[in-house]
C-alpha positions, 0 to 999 in steps of 0.5 A: 437320835434319828427316827424312822425305820431301824438303824438309819446310819449316816456318818457325820463331819467331825472336827477336831480344833486345836484340842490340846490336853495337860495332865499336870505338867505333862502335855498328852495331846498337843494343838491337835486339829483334823477334819473327818469326812463323813463316812471316812474311817480314820485311825489314830496310829502311834506308840504307846504314850503318843496321844492317840487314845486320849484324843480319842477318849476326848472325843468320846466326852471321857476326858475333858480337853484343857483346850480346843473343841470338837464338832460333830455334824456341825453341832460344838459338842466339847462341853456336853456329857458322853450320853449327849453326843450320841457317839458309839464306842467299842473298847479293847475289852468289848466291855459286854455286861456278863450277866446280860444276854447279847440282846440285853446288852445290845438293847442297853443303850436304847433302854437308857435313851427310853424308847419303846420296847418295840422300837428296841426289839427291832433295832436290836434285832436289826443290829445283830443282822448287821454284825451277822449274829441273828438268832444269838440273842438269848445267848450270855457273853461267856458263850460267845467267841472272842470275835462274836463278842466283838460283834456284839460289842459293835451291834450296842455301839451302832443300834441308836444310829451315832453319827460317829463310831469310835474304835479303841484298839479294839481287835488287842484281845484277839489272837493273830488269825482272828484279828485279821478276820475281824479287820476284814469284817470291820472294813466290810462292815463300814462299807455297808454302814457307811459310817464315821469311824475313828480307830485308835491302834499301835499296830501299822499293818493293821492301820494300813489295812483298815483306813481311808486315811491314817494320822500318825502320832507322836508326843501328843501331835499329829505328824502326818495324815494321808492314805495308807499308800501316801503314809507308807511310801512318802513319809514326810519325816524319819519317824514316820517312816521308821514307825510305820514298817521297816525301813533301811537308813542310810547316813551321809550328805548330798554330793551333787543336784541334778533336775531329778535326782541327787547323788549322795556319799554316805558316810561308810563311801557308799555313793548312790542317787535318790529323787531330789527333795524339797530344799535339798542343797549340796552338802546337806546332811541327810538320811536315805530311807529305802524298804526291805521289799524294795531292794533286789538281791542276787541276779535281780540287783544287776540292773539297778543303778543303784547296786553294791557288793555284799556279805549275806549275813542272815537268811531267815525262810518265812512262807510266802517270804524270805528275809535276808540281811546283807552288810555292805560296809563296816556301817550299812547292812540292809534288811531286804525282803523277797518273794518266795518263788521258784528258782528265788533270786538269793544266789550267794557265792561260797564265800557269802558274796551277794550283790543288793541293789534298788532303784533311785525312785525307791528312796526317800531322803530326809534332812538330818536337822529334823531329828539330830545326827544319827 
């Protein structure tokens, strides 16, 4: 732990080198390598069983890897117990001691390190001020709201100046409105502290909103690492495209290849144009992905190069957004999201017919060989 003034926080570089973890015959983490820059907030995102929480517990020292190494600040900590790694952890249930006051909870890791009492008091006060809870020290956890309890858990995790903060589904126990509010608070806190953070969640919107980078995991492996924008707009495979956000998929094959675009013929008979991906060839079986918010409907679709007439099958008013579904063939039905604006673009004929379309640049092609025929 660093000396000097209370909470002289400084994020460190973290390296995960070929981490693998078996539970019996089951491989929970498979050859995971990842470098996290000092002060970066990176999220491990994936469905249940993807290996994200196991990876986090390996970094914390609560789970021993079958093979691989963890380096923090240039130090190999793989063989060290949790208390010698000086890593802060915030759990989903906050894990506060109910019989201790807020100050006693925050002071707990300092007392375990046997710091002088005067230094403990100053550090606790500084940590509570950082999470905007000054004056709450004498309260018990039961006297706090869920959001306040989470702040106490964060204060306890950072009070000893850890080089790394781990957050295991920290918003899972909060309701939607509070969860969104606390996400903004955590992002602001990260900006103030400059701590290196590894955050675990299965919530795609949370990962995109919070992170400097996102590592999408599946079956114990990292499928893609990138900024939220790259992960969402340029997924490397169908799994990432399908898991992160909502997507429309069209199954077909490449008919022709030009310099920047290729022509596709879908199994339903629809013909459309998309950007040329690396390695594309005429006749290649592919899937085309288009995000719902990149699609236009009604009069807005008239100017789109890819446009089709379909039938409106569903329309949902969702406040600031309108969500609809349009069937354009016996095999293809599009989910479309548009802004709710005056004189909106959804203009169906009396029999429900409506025009839908999208710009070729908004499509992403995946080779179907990656995941088998749909």
